[in-house]
N, C-alpha and C positions, 0 to 999 in steps of 0.2 A: 434235240434232233427229232423230226417228225417220225411217227410210227409207220410200219410197213402198210401199204395199201393192199397188196395182193402178192402171193407167191405162186408161180405156175411153172410146172416142168416143161421143158422143150426138148426137141430131139437131140440125140448124141450126148446125153448126160449134161446138158447145159441148162442151168436154172437161172431165171431172171427174177429179181425182187424189185418191184417198182414202188417208190414212195409217192406220197400224195402231192409233193411239189414237183414231180416229174423226173427226178433223178433215178437212176437204176443201178443196182448192184448185181453184177453178173458172176455166177459161180460155175466153173468148169470142173467136172468130176470125172476121174478115171478110177480104175481099180486100185491104183497105187498112191494117188495124191489128188489134192484139190487145190485149185487156184481161184482166189477171190479178187475181183477187180472192183475197187471202191471208187466212186467218183469224188471230185473235190466238193466236200460239204462245208468248207470254211465260209463263214459269213463275216465280213468286216464289221467292226463296231460302228463305223461311220455309215453303214447301210441301214442301221436301225433308226426308227423314228425317235427323235429326242423327246424327253419328258420334262418340260419346263416347270418352274415353281408355279403352284396353283394360283398364286396372287399376282402373277406376271402382268396381266392386262390392267388390273386396277392400279398397281404401283407404277407401272410405266406411265400411265395417263397422269396420275397425280404428281409424280416427281418432275415430269417434263414441264407441266404447267408451273410448278413451284420454281424451277430453274429459270424459266422464261421471265417470271416476275422478279425474282431476286437479282438476276444478272442483266436485266433490261435487254433481252434479246429482241432483235427485230423479227418480224414474221418469217423472213427468209432464213435467219439463223435458227429460229425455232423449228422450221420444217426440216432443215438439214439435220438437226439433232434428233428429231422424231424418226427420220429415215435411218440414221445410224443405229438406233435402237440398242443402246447400252444396257437397257433393262433386260433384253432378251439374252445378251451375253451373260449377264449375272444369273438369270433364271436357270440356265443350263447346268451350273455348278452349285446351285443352292436349292435343289429340288425339295429338301426337307426342312428348309428354314421357315420359321413362323412369319406372320405378316410383318411384325415389328422388326424382326431380324433381317428379313428380305429387303424391307424398305431401307434399312441402314446400309446394306451392301450396295443396293442400287444407287443410293445417294452418293456413296463413295465412288462408284464407277462413273457417274455423271460428273462428279467433282474432279476426278483425276484426269479424265480426258479433256475437260475444259481447262484445267490448271496447266496441263502439259502441252496441248496441241492447238488450242483455239487462238485465232487471231485476236490481238488486243482490240478492245473496244473502249475507248477512253470516255470517262464520265467526269464532267467538271464538278468539283466539290466547292464548298463555300469559299475556299481560298483560291479557286481557279486552277487547282492542280489535278492532273489526271489520276484517276484511281488505278492502281497497279493490278489490273485484271490479268493475272500472270499468264504468260505464254513463253515457254522455253524453246519451242521449235519454230514458231512463226511470229512471235511478238517481240516487244521491246526488251524483254529480259534476256533474250539470246544474245543481245549486243551489249549488255551491261552487267559484267560479273558482280560488281558491288551491289547493285539493285537485286540481282538474283540471290545473292547471299543473304541480304536483309529480309527478303520475302520468305525464304525457307526457314530462316531463324524465327520469324514471326509465327509461321505455321508450327514449327517444332515446339515453341513455348506453350502452345495450346494444350499439348499432351502432358505437361508437367504440372504437378501440384503447385497451387498458389498462382497459376497463370491468371491474368485478368480476363474477365469475360468479354467476349467481343459483342458488344451490345448493338452495334449498328450494322444491320444487314445492308443498308444503303451505302455505307462507307466502304465496307470490306465484305462483299457478298461471298467470295470464295472462302475466306477465313471463317465466316459465319456458318457456312455449310459444313466445312470440315469440323468445326467445333461441335456442331449438332451430331455428326456421326460419332465423334470421339465420346461424347457424353453418353450415348446409347451403348457403346462398347463397355464403358465403365460400369454402367448399370447392370449389365447382363452377363459379363464374363465370369468364368469359374475361378475358384480360389487358387492362389499360387503361394509365393513366398514373400516374406517381408524384405524390403530393399530400402536403400537410402537414396532419397532424391537429391541429386547434385545441386539443384537450383535453390532448394530451401533448407538443405541439411537437416531435415526432419524425417524420422522413420515413418513410413506409411506402407500400406498394403498395396503392392503392385501385383495384381492378379496375372496369372500365366498368360492369357491371351492379350491382356493389355500390354504387358512388358514386351512380348514378341511383336505386337503391332507397332509399338514405339520403335523398336530396333529396326523393323522392316521399313517404316516410314523414314526414319533418319537415314537409312541406306539409300532409299529412293531419292530423297532430297539431295543427298551427297552426290549421287550419280548425275542428277540434273545439273547441279552447279559444276561438277566436273566436266560435263559436256560443254557448258558455256566457256569454261576456262580453256578447253581444247581449241575452241573456235578462235580464241584470242591469243593463243600461244604461237610462237614462231616455230615451235618444234612439233613434228607429227608423231603422235604416240604409236608404239608398236601395236600389233594386232591384239596381243594378250591384254595389254593395259586397256585398250579401248573396249574389248569385249567385257572386261571386268566392270567398266563403267556402265555398259549397257545391261549387264545382268541386274544391276541395282535399279537403273532408271526405267527398265521395261515394265516394272510394277507387279511382277509375279509374287515376290515375297510378301507384300501386304495382303494379297489375295489369300495366300496360305494362312496367314494370321487370322483373316476374316473367316476362313473355314473353321478354324479352331473356335472362334467366337460363336458362330451360329450352331455348330455341332456340340458346343459346351463340353469339349474334350477335357477330361481330368486325367492327364497323363504326366508322369514324373518328368521333371526338367531334363534328367539325364537321357531320356529317350529322344527328346527334341534336339539335344546337343550331340547325339551319337554321330560319329563320322558318316555312317551309312545313310542316315536321314538327311544330313547336310548335303551329301552327294546327290541324293534324289532331288532335293530342292534345287540344287545348282543345275541339274539336268533339265528340270522343268523350266527354269528360266532360259536356258540355252535353246530349248525347243521353241519357245515363244519368240525370242529375239531373232532366231534364224528365219 
């Protein structure tokens, strides 16, 4: 709160204290009591100037150029992506992330919006087949539950030990980008517990942020496929079931795991699993989906 600018007595035992920002506190005094009238000094957090990550401009420029090259965007598509400015969205909740960590988060944001919302742009491969540049809201996957399931299965396998490396950015650009993000999460996340990988049946160290990122991404993929299934079902889901799908597909839970990643949080699992924390996470997802 700003300090007082001046205090001056006025007639009839009325004192006015004026602050530098123009607000006034008025005090009425009598021999028996005093009454203080305080103005509304509340300032909304949205009125404050946001402080983006210091690497915002550099990473925005570099990642957008990379996405244009990898995904074969037209100039029109590129300019739309630049205007959307997903890097700025990421910069506002990663203000303390390092350059490498911020770039990983921005690449995930670019990937997730392209994966979820972008219109399909077919690219002919050697066999003349269209590359599944996946789109669940506007592209071909929204109309093909089996293809949607296969695509999210391919993405999910990237996060598990023993998964084949996606060597061809030309053949599977979005898988290639997601794999790059995942590799950096693996390199930098804080230690957790030893778990058993279901795909390889070998014990390996799943670090805390890694494990929660996997869980969040699997929920995200499940929500996307669930929405595709709803479109092709003869039954209309009730509001609670549909909101449950949207909580997963809205993409908030992976963002929370990414916060753990770049903040390098070393917090016991029981804290993350506490019902109060889970409720806060659910409310965060609800605020975004609404």
